[in-house]
A tleap script that builds the chain and sets N, CA, C and O, in Angstrom:
source leaprc.protein.ff14SB
mol = sequence {
  NMET ASP ASP VAL CYS GLY ALA MET VAL GLN
  MET ASP LEU ASP GLY ARG ILE ILE SER TRP
  ASN GLN SER ALA GLU ASN ILE LEU GLY PHE
  LYS GLU GLU GLU VAL LEU GLY ILE ASN GLY
  VAL GLN ASN ILE PHE VAL ASN ASN VAL GLY
  ASP GLU ASP MET LEU ASP VAL ALA LYS THR
  GLY GLU VAL TYR TYR SER PHE GLU SER TYR
  VAL ARG ASN SER ASN GLY GLU MET GLN PRO
  VAL ALA LEU VAL THR SER PRO ILE SER ASP
  GLU GLU GLY THR VAL THR GLY VAL THR ILE
  LEU ILE SER ASN ILE LEU LEU CILE
}
set mol.1.N position { 111.760 85.239 105.729 }
set mol.1.CA position { 110.623 86.070 105.389 }
set mol.1.C position { 110.317 87.056 106.508 }
set mol.1.O position { 109.703 88.089 106.243 }
set mol.2.N position { 110.717 86.784 107.742 }
set mol.2.CA position { 110.396 87.686 108.841 }
set mol.2.C position { 111.152 89.007 108.777 }
set mol.2.O position { 110.759 89.972 109.433 }
set mol.3.N position { 112.232 89.066 107.997 }
set mol.3.CA position { 113.015 90.287 107.901 }
set mol.3.C position { 112.483 91.258 106.859 }
set mol.3.O position { 113.003 92.367 106.728 }
set mol.4.N position { 111.462 90.863 106.123 }
set mol.4.CA position { 110.881 91.716 105.094 }
set mol.4.C position { 110.195 92.904 105.760 }
set mol.4.O position { 109.523 92.747 106.779 }
set mol.5.N position { 110.368 94.106 105.175 }
set mol.5.CA position { 109.664 95.282 105.695 }
set mol.5.C position { 108.198 95.165 105.323 }
set mol.5.O position { 107.871 94.985 104.150 }
set mol.6.N position { 107.326 95.261 106.286 }
set mol.6.CA position { 105.901 95.138 106.033 }
set mol.6.C position { 105.441 93.702 106.126 }
set mol.6.O position { 106.240 92.772 106.234 }
set mol.7.N position { 104.149 93.550 106.081 }
set mol.7.CA position { 103.555 92.216 106.202 }
set mol.7.C position { 103.664 91.478 104.883 }
set mol.7.O position { 103.490 92.055 103.809 }
set mol.8.N position { 103.956 90.192 104.985 }
set mol.8.CA position { 104.037 89.348 103.797 }
set mol.8.C position { 103.306 88.054 104.090 }
set mol.8.O position { 103.607 87.347 105.052 }
set mol.9.N position { 102.328 87.760 103.226 }
set mol.9.CA position { 101.515 86.553 103.348 }
set mol.9.C position { 101.610 85.822 102.021 }
set mol.9.O position { 101.628 86.450 100.962 }
set mol.10.N position { 101.671 84.504 102.072 }
set mol.10.CA position { 101.632 83.725 100.845 }
set mol.10.C position { 100.445 82.783 100.912 }
set mol.10.O position { 100.165 82.178 101.947 }
set mol.11.N position { 99.745 82.669 99.774 }
set mol.11.CA position { 98.594 81.774 99.671 }
set mol.11.C position { 98.766 80.895 98.447 }
set mol.11.O position { 99.398 81.289 97.466 }
set mol.12.N position { 98.191 79.687 98.515 }
set mol.12.CA position { 98.152 78.848 97.320 }
set mol.12.C position { 97.012 79.331 96.430 }
set mol.12.O position { 96.314 80.284 96.778 }
set mol.13.N position { 96.822 78.692 95.304 }
set mol.13.CA position { 95.809 79.165 94.352 }
set mol.13.C position { 94.382 78.897 94.802 }
set mol.13.O position { 93.440 79.386 94.178 }
set mol.14.N position { 94.204 78.127 95.877 }
set mol.14.CA position { 92.875 77.935 96.462 }
set mol.14.C position { 92.594 78.967 97.547 }
set mol.14.O position { 91.516 78.967 98.141 }
set mol.15.N position { 93.567 79.852 97.808 }
set mol.15.CA position { 93.385 80.896 98.809 }
set mol.15.C position { 93.827 80.503 100.206 }
set mol.15.O position { 93.667 81.289 101.140 }
set mol.16.N position { 94.387 79.295 100.377 }
set mol.16.CA position { 94.857 78.864 101.701 }
set mol.16.C position { 96.186 79.541 102.032 }
set mol.16.O position { 97.080 79.619 101.189 }
set mol.17.N position { 96.304 80.022 103.251 }
set mol.17.CA position { 97.533 80.677 103.694 }
set mol.17.C position { 98.606 79.618 103.926 }
set mol.17.O position { 98.401 78.652 104.660 }
set mol.18.N position { 99.765 79.824 103.277 }
set mol.18.CA position { 100.867 78.869 103.408 }
set mol.18.C position { 102.088 79.491 104.086 }
set mol.18.O position { 103.019 78.778 104.461 }
set mol.19.N position { 102.088 80.815 104.244 }
set mol.19.CA position { 103.201 81.488 104.904 }
set mol.19.C position { 102.717 82.825 105.454 }
set mol.19.O position { 101.855 83.475 104.862 }
set mol.20.N position { 103.283 83.231 106.594 }
set mol.20.CA position { 102.809 84.417 107.316 }
set mol.20.C position { 103.980 84.961 108.113 }
set mol.20.O position { 104.479 84.254 108.988 }
set mol.21.N position { 104.447 86.177 107.862 }
set mol.21.CA position { 105.621 86.654 108.592 }
set mol.21.C position { 105.253 87.409 109.868 }
set mol.21.O position { 104.081 87.666 110.142 }
set mol.22.N position { 106.284 87.758 110.640 }
set mol.22.CA position { 106.092 88.440 111.919 }
set mol.22.C position { 105.392 89.780 111.737 }
set mol.22.O position { 104.579 90.170 112.575 }
set mol.23.N position { 105.695 90.486 110.659 }
set mol.23.CA position { 105.033 91.773 110.418 }
set mol.23.C position { 103.541 91.597 110.172 }
set mol.23.O position { 102.747 92.451 110.566 }
set mol.24.N position { 103.148 90.497 109.522 }
set mol.24.CA position { 101.717 90.217 109.344 }
set mol.24.C position { 101.067 90.012 110.704 }
set mol.24.O position { 99.954 90.478 110.950 }
set mol.25.N position { 101.774 89.307 111.586 }
set mol.25.CA position { 101.258 89.122 112.944 }
set mol.25.C position { 101.134 90.463 113.654 }
set mol.25.O position { 100.136 90.713 114.330 }
set mol.26.N position { 102.131 91.325 113.508 }
set mol.26.CA position { 102.102 92.627 114.178 }
set mol.26.C position { 100.974 93.515 113.662 }
set mol.26.O position { 100.307 94.187 114.448 }
set mol.27.N position { 100.757 93.525 112.354 }
set mol.27.CA position { 99.733 94.389 111.762 }
set mol.27.C position { 98.327 93.842 111.994 }
set mol.27.O position { 97.413 94.600 112.322 }
set mol.28.N position { 98.149 92.527 111.826 }
set mol.28.CA position { 96.806 91.946 111.855 }
set mol.28.C position { 96.452 91.249 113.162 }
set mol.28.O position { 95.277 91.000 113.433 }
set mol.29.N position { 97.451 90.933 113.971 }
set mol.29.CA position { 97.175 90.358 115.283 }
set mol.29.C position { 97.033 88.852 115.335 }
set mol.29.O position { 96.877 88.292 116.420 }
set mol.30.N position { 97.082 88.175 114.195 }
set mol.30.CA position { 96.998 86.714 114.177 }
set mol.30.C position { 98.399 86.120 114.241 }
set mol.30.O position { 99.311 86.610 113.575 }
set mol.31.N position { 98.575 85.081 115.028 }
set mol.31.CA position { 99.827 84.329 115.028 }
set mol.31.C position { 99.832 83.394 113.825 }
set mol.31.O position { 98.778 82.968 113.353 }
set mol.32.N position { 101.023 83.078 113.336 }
set mol.32.CA position { 101.144 82.230 112.149 }
set mol.32.C position { 100.396 80.916 112.323 }
set mol.32.O position { 99.710 80.469 111.405 }
set mol.33.N position { 100.520 80.294 113.493 }
set mol.33.CA position { 99.864 78.998 113.698 }
set mol.33.C position { 98.335 79.095 113.676 }
set mol.33.O position { 97.657 78.087 113.475 }
set mol.34.N position { 97.791 80.287 113.879 }
set mol.34.CA position { 96.342 80.480 113.822 }
set mol.34.C position { 95.816 80.543 112.390 }
set mol.34.O position { 94.652 80.230 112.141 }
set mol.35.N position { 96.667 80.945 111.454 }
set mol.35.CA position { 96.180 81.202 110.101 }
set mol.35.C position { 96.672 80.219 109.043 }
set mol.35.O position { 96.064 80.115 107.978 }
set mol.36.N position { 97.752 79.500 109.310 }
set mol.36.CA position { 98.253 78.558 108.304 }
set mol.36.C position { 97.174 77.549 107.949 }
set mol.36.O position { 96.590 76.911 108.825 }
set mol.37.N position { 96.919 77.413 106.663 }
set mol.37.CA position { 95.936 76.449 106.175 }
set mol.37.C position { 94.522 76.969 106.045 }
set mol.37.O position { 93.688 76.322 105.410 }
set mol.38.N position { 94.221 78.143 106.642 }
set mol.38.CA position { 92.855 78.665 106.494 }
set mol.38.C position { 92.734 79.393 105.161 }
set mol.38.O position { 93.740 79.771 104.562 }
set mol.39.N position { 91.511 79.586 104.701 }
set mol.39.CA position { 91.277 80.320 103.466 }
set mol.39.C position { 91.375 81.810 103.761 }
set mol.39.O position { 90.505 82.382 104.419 }
set mol.40.N position { 92.435 82.430 103.271 }
set mol.40.CA position { 92.665 83.845 103.527 }
set mol.40.C position { 91.662 84.755 102.861 }
set mol.40.O position { 91.312 85.798 103.412 }
set mol.41.N position { 91.187 84.374 101.670 }
set mol.41.CA position { 90.220 85.214 100.955 }
set mol.41.C position { 88.907 85.261 101.724 }
set mol.41.O position { 88.271 86.312 101.795 }
set mol.42.N position { 88.498 84.144 102.297 }
set mol.42.CA position { 87.222 84.095 103.015 }
set mol.42.C position { 87.318 84.637 104.436 }
set mol.42.O position { 86.317 85.103 104.980 }
set mol.43.N position { 88.505 84.586 105.054 }
set mol.43.CA position { 88.615 84.917 106.472 }
set mol.43.C position { 89.365 86.197 106.802 }
set mol.43.O position { 89.112 86.793 107.849 }
set mol.44.N position { 90.265 86.634 105.959 }
set mol.44.CA position { 91.062 87.824 106.261 }
set mol.44.C position { 90.906 88.889 105.184 }
set mol.44.O position { 90.623 90.046 105.492 }
set mol.45.N position { 91.087 88.508 103.933 }
set mol.45.CA position { 90.963 89.449 102.815 }
set mol.45.C position { 89.507 89.441 102.354 }
set mol.45.O position { 89.193 88.955 101.267 }
set mol.46.N position { 88.623 89.986 103.193 }
set mol.46.CA position { 87.183 89.884 102.972 }
set mol.46.C position { 86.578 91.244 102.646 }
set mol.46.O position { 87.171 92.292 102.904 }
set mol.47.N position { 85.375 91.193 102.069 }
set mol.47.CA position { 84.592 92.406 101.795 }
set mol.47.C position { 85.304 93.405 100.900 }
set mol.47.O position { 85.027 94.603 100.964 }
set mol.48.N position { 86.210 92.930 100.072 }
set mol.48.CA position { 86.874 93.796 99.106 }
set mol.48.C position { 86.369 93.446 97.724 }
set mol.48.O position { 86.349 92.277 97.338 }
set mol.49.N position { 85.968 94.441 96.995 }
set mol.49.CA position { 85.595 94.196 95.610 }
set mol.49.C position { 86.850 93.710 94.897 }
set mol.49.O position { 87.887 94.372 94.931 }
set mol.50.N position { 86.754 92.569 94.263 }
set mol.50.CA position { 87.874 92.082 93.481 }
set mol.50.C position { 88.862 91.200 94.206 }
set mol.50.O position { 89.884 90.843 93.619 }
set mol.51.N position { 88.612 90.824 95.466 }
set mol.51.CA position { 89.580 89.974 96.156 }
set mol.51.C position { 89.755 88.630 95.477 }
set mol.51.O position { 90.873 88.125 95.379 }
set mol.52.N position { 88.657 88.041 95.004 }
set mol.52.CA position { 88.799 86.798 94.255 }
set mol.52.C position { 89.644 87.061 93.017 }
set mol.52.O position { 90.389 86.191 92.566 }
set mol.53.N position { 89.524 88.281 92.464 }
set mol.53.CA position { 90.303 88.645 91.290 }
set mol.53.C position { 91.794 88.639 91.578 }
set mol.53.O position { 92.594 88.396 90.675 }
set mol.54.N position { 92.181 88.902 92.820 }
set mol.54.CA position { 93.594 88.932 93.157 }
set mol.54.C position { 94.227 87.577 92.871 }
set mol.54.O position { 95.361 87.518 92.397 }
set mol.55.N position { 93.515 86.486 93.148 }
set mol.55.CA position { 94.026 85.155 92.821 }
set mol.55.C position { 93.974 84.908 91.323 }
set mol.55.O position { 94.886 84.302 90.761 }
set mol.56.N position { 92.907 85.377 90.667 }
set mol.56.CA position { 92.802 85.220 89.214 }
set mol.56.C position { 93.934 85.954 88.504 }
set mol.56.O position { 94.506 85.442 87.542 }
set mol.57.N position { 94.256 87.161 88.982 }
set mol.57.CA position { 95.352 87.926 88.387 }
set mol.57.C position { 96.670 87.189 88.605 }
set mol.57.O position { 97.490 87.110 87.690 }
set mol.58.N position { 96.883 86.649 89.802 }
set mol.58.CA position { 98.118 85.906 90.083 }
set mol.58.C position { 98.272 84.724 89.136 }
set mol.58.O position { 99.378 84.424 88.689 }
set mol.59.N position { 97.171 84.056 88.831 }
set mol.59.CA position { 97.225 82.894 87.931 }
set mol.59.C position { 97.724 83.274 86.542 }
set mol.59.O position { 98.278 82.435 85.832 }
set mol.60.N position { 97.532 84.532 86.149 }
set mol.60.CA position { 97.996 84.987 84.835 }
set mol.60.C position { 99.467 85.379 84.859 }
set mol.60.O position { 100.063 85.619 83.809 }
set mol.61.N position { 100.055 85.444 86.051 }
set mol.61.CA position { 101.451 85.853 86.172 }
set mol.61.C position { 101.634 87.347 86.336 }
set mol.61.O position { 102.765 87.833 86.352 }
set mol.62.N position { 100.542 88.083 86.458 }
set mol.62.CA position { 100.600 89.537 86.586 }
set mol.62.C position { 100.642 89.954 88.057 }
set mol.62.O position { 100.307 89.179 88.953 }
set mol.63.N position { 101.062 91.194 88.276 }
set mol.63.CA position { 101.067 91.794 89.605 }
set mol.63.C position { 99.751 92.535 89.794 }
set mol.63.O position { 99.239 93.141 88.853 }
set mol.64.N position { 99.196 92.491 91.015 }
set mol.64.CA position { 97.914 93.119 91.341 }
set mol.64.C position { 98.167 94.188 92.393 }
set mol.64.O position { 98.857 93.933 93.380 }
set mol.65.N position { 97.619 95.381 92.195 }
set mol.65.CA position { 97.749 96.476 93.150 }
set mol.65.C position { 96.368 96.877 93.642 }
set mol.65.O position { 95.425 96.980 92.858 }
set mol.66.N position { 96.257 97.101 94.929 }
set mol.66.CA position { 95.037 97.665 95.494 }
set mol.66.C position { 95.473 98.652 96.560 }
set mol.66.O position { 95.940 98.258 97.629 }
set mol.67.N position { 95.322 99.920 96.271 }
set mol.67.CA position { 95.843 100.928 97.167 }
set mol.67.C position { 94.917 101.232 98.333 }
set mol.67.O position { 95.307 101.925 99.273 }
set mol.68.N position { 93.696 100.718 98.279 }
set mol.68.CA position { 92.803 100.838 99.428 }
set mol.68.C position { 91.933 99.600 99.493 }
set mol.68.O position { 90.925 99.482 98.797 }
set mol.69.N position { 92.345 98.696 100.337 }
set mol.69.CA position { 91.598 97.468 100.594 }
set mol.69.C position { 91.348 97.381 102.084 }
set mol.69.O position { 91.771 98.245 102.853 }
set mol.70.N position { 90.668 96.345 102.476 }
set mol.70.CA position { 90.420 96.107 103.895 }
set mol.70.C position { 90.713 94.655 104.213 }
set mol.70.O position { 90.445 93.760 103.412 }
set mol.71.N position { 91.268 94.438 105.390 }
set mol.71.CA position { 91.499 93.090 105.894 }
set mol.71.C position { 90.863 92.990 107.270 }
set mol.71.O position { 90.735 93.983 107.986 }
set mol.72.N position { 90.469 91.780 107.627 }
set mol.72.CA position { 89.901 91.567 108.962 }
set mol.72.C position { 91.049 91.236 109.906 }
set mol.72.O position { 91.799 90.288 109.676 }
set mol.73.N position { 91.181 92.026 110.975 }
set mol.73.CA position { 92.235 91.751 111.944 }
set mol.73.C position { 91.732 90.783 113.019 }
set mol.73.O position { 90.581 90.346 112.980 }
set mol.74.N position { 92.590 90.456 113.965 }
set mol.74.CA position { 92.243 89.453 114.976 }
set mol.74.C position { 91.120 89.903 115.907 }
set mol.74.O position { 90.515 89.071 116.583 }
set mol.75.N position { 90.833 91.196 115.954 }
set mol.75.CA position { 89.712 91.706 116.751 }
set mol.75.C position { 88.404 91.689 115.976 }
set mol.75.O position { 87.366 92.088 116.502 }
set mol.76.N position { 88.447 91.228 114.729 }
set mol.76.CA position { 87.258 91.193 113.889 }
set mol.76.C position { 86.956 92.511 113.206 }
set mol.76.O position { 85.944 92.637 112.517 }
set mol.77.N position { 87.826 93.497 113.392 }
set mol.77.CA position { 87.623 94.812 112.788 }
set mol.77.C position { 88.183 94.830 111.375 }
set mol.77.O position { 89.156 94.142 111.068 }
set mol.78.N position { 87.553 95.630 110.517 }
set mol.78.CA position { 88.050 95.809 109.161 }
set mol.78.C position { 89.097 96.921 109.194 }
set mol.78.O position { 88.817 98.038 109.629 }
set mol.79.N position { 90.285 96.607 108.736 }
set mol.79.CA position { 91.415 97.520 108.806 }
set mol.79.C position { 91.833 97.924 107.394 }
set mol.79.O position { 92.050 97.056 106.549 }
set mol.80.N position { 91.952 99.232 107.121 }
set mol.80.CA position { 92.371 99.661 105.786 }
set mol.80.C position { 93.856 99.374 105.559 }
set mol.80.O position { 94.694 99.630 106.423 }
set mol.81.N position { 94.156 98.843 104.387 }
set mol.81.CA position { 95.532 98.511 104.014 }
set mol.81.C position { 95.721 98.752 102.518 }
set mol.81.O position { 94.753 98.890 101.770 }
set mol.82.N position { 96.956 98.798 102.109 }
set mol.82.CA position { 97.309 98.751 100.690 }
set mol.82.C position { 97.889 97.367 100.432 }
set mol.82.O position { 98.638 96.841 101.255 }
set mol.83.N position { 97.546 96.777 99.291 }
set mol.83.CA position { 98.008 95.432 98.942 }
set mol.83.C position { 98.746 95.454 97.612 }
set mol.83.O position { 98.367 96.171 96.685 }
set mol.84.N position { 99.790 94.668 97.537 }
set mol.84.CA position { 100.450 94.363 96.273 }
set mol.84.C position { 100.613 92.857 96.251 }
set mol.84.O position { 101.147 92.273 97.194 }
set mol.85.N position { 100.159 92.228 95.189 }
set mol.85.CA position { 100.309 90.780 95.085 }
set mol.85.C position { 101.185 90.447 93.886 }
set mol.85.O position { 101.187 91.142 92.870 }
set mol.86.N position { 101.914 89.376 94.042 }
set mol.86.CA position { 102.801 88.912 92.987 }
set mol.86.C position { 102.714 87.395 92.930 }
set mol.86.O position { 102.666 86.743 93.973 }
set mol.87.N position { 102.693 86.822 91.736 }
set mol.87.CA position { 102.565 85.369 91.627 }
set mol.87.C position { 103.812 84.640 92.126 }
set mol.87.O position { 104.927 85.154 92.032 }
set mol.88.N position { 103.605 83.445 92.653 }
set mol.88.CA position { 104.684 82.517 92.996 }
set mol.88.C position { 104.696 81.470 91.895 }
set mol.88.O position { 103.657 80.892 91.573 }
set mol.89.N position { 105.860 81.223 91.317 }
set mol.89.CA position { 105.968 80.252 90.222 }
set mol.89.C position { 106.962 79.159 90.576 }
set mol.89.O position { 107.915 79.388 91.321 }
set mol.90.N position { 106.732 77.970 90.036 }
set mol.90.CA position { 107.676 76.870 90.224 }
set mol.90.C position { 108.780 76.948 89.164 }
set mol.90.O position { 108.832 77.903 88.389 }
set mol.91.N position { 109.658 75.945 89.133 }
set mol.91.CA position { 110.799 75.949 88.217 }
set mol.91.C position { 110.391 75.997 86.747 }
set mol.91.O position { 111.132 76.516 85.912 }
set mol.92.N position { 109.221 75.460 86.431 }
set mol.92.CA position { 108.745 75.455 85.044 }
set mol.92.C position { 107.994 76.728 84.668 }
set mol.92.O position { 107.574 76.887 83.521 }
set mol.93.N position { 107.825 77.630 85.625 }
set mol.93.CA position { 107.101 78.861 85.358 }
set mol.93.C position { 105.606 78.777 85.611 }
set mol.93.O position { 104.872 79.725 85.332 }
set mol.94.N position { 105.153 77.645 86.138 }
set mol.94.CA position { 103.734 77.484 86.459 }
set mol.94.C position { 103.431 78.223 87.756 }
set mol.94.O position { 104.127 78.046 88.756 }
set mol.95.N position { 102.402 79.041 87.736 }
set mol.95.CA position { 102.013 79.784 88.934 }
set mol.95.C position { 101.409 78.815 89.943 }
set mol.95.O position { 100.494 78.055 89.626 }
set mol.96.N position { 101.943 78.857 91.172 }
set mol.96.CA position { 101.488 77.949 92.229 }
set mol.96.C position { 100.845 78.672 93.405 }
set mol.96.O position { 100.253 78.038 94.278 }
set mol.97.N position { 100.960 79.995 93.429 }
set mol.97.CA position { 100.390 80.739 94.544 }
set mol.97.C position { 100.597 82.226 94.356 }
set mol.97.O position { 100.912 82.697 93.263 }
set mol.98.N position { 100.413 82.949 95.437 }
set mol.98.CA position { 100.517 84.405 95.390 }
set mol.98.C position { 101.185 84.901 96.672 }
set mol.98.O position { 100.907 84.411 97.766 }
set mol.99.N position { 102.067 85.881 96.510 }
set mol.99.CA position { 102.657 86.590 97.644 }
set mol.99.C position { 101.923 87.911 97.774 }
set mol.99.O position { 101.741 88.627 96.789 }
set mol.100.N position { 101.501 88.233 98.988 }
set mol.100.CA position { 100.758 89.467 99.243 }
set mol.100.C position { 101.567 90.330 100.199 }
set mol.100.O position { 101.893 89.900 101.305 }
set mol.101.N position { 101.888 91.540 99.777 }
set mol.101.CA position { 102.557 92.508 100.632 }
set mol.101.C position { 101.496 93.467 101.144 }
set mol.101.O position { 100.718 94.018 100.365 }
set mol.102.N position { 101.467 93.665 102.447 }
set mol.102.CA position { 100.423 94.462 103.089 }
set mol.102.C position { 101.065 95.653 103.793 }
set mol.102.O position { 102.010 95.490 104.565 }
set mol.103.N position { 100.551 96.839 103.524 }
set mol.103.CA position { 100.990 98.047 104.217 }
set mol.103.C position { 99.809 98.629 104.969 }
set mol.103.O position { 98.716 98.762 104.419 }
set mol.104.N position { 100.030 98.970 106.212 }
set mol.104.CA position { 99.006 99.600 107.032 }
set mol.104.C position { 98.910 101.064 106.617 }
set mol.104.O position { 99.788 101.856 106.960 }
set mol.105.N position { 97.867 101.436 105.890 }
set mol.105.CA position { 97.779 102.808 105.377 }
set mol.105.C position { 97.452 103.818 106.472 }
set mol.105.O position { 97.535 105.024 106.240 }
set mol.106.N position { 97.085 103.349 107.654 }
set mol.106.CA position { 96.871 104.273 108.766 }
set mol.106.C position { 98.188 104.859 109.251 }
set mol.106.O position { 98.207 105.909 109.893 }
set mol.107.N position { 99.301 104.175 108.942 }
set mol.107.CA position { 100.617 104.634 109.376 }
set mol.107.C position { 101.360 105.408 108.300 }
set mol.107.O position { 102.433 105.954 108.555 }
set mol.108.N position { 100.793 105.460 107.093 }
set mol.108.CA position { 101.480 106.127 105.977 }
set mol.108.C position { 101.199 107.612 106.011 }
set mol.108.O position { 101.686 108.352 105.156 }
savepdb mol mol.pdb
quit
């Protein structure tokens, strides 16, 4: 996962972070060991209209796009980003989580 271009975060359906790549660390400033197991919706993907919806959309199996969202970085600052989320499914097709791709829109 560290070779993916851009930040990639995975959360379970309760919003807990289960995976965090090096690009996420570079963009947001948190080390993986600092964020694994915490609730990403409450602690990082905050103050966005519809963030809870991102998990609800994932549960339906649909992709969610947000071209202007904000995430809280390790300095506590709100940082503008673009988000694309995609559901994670098990072998039976049951959605078990969400993959979030994060782009720093300040660099675009």
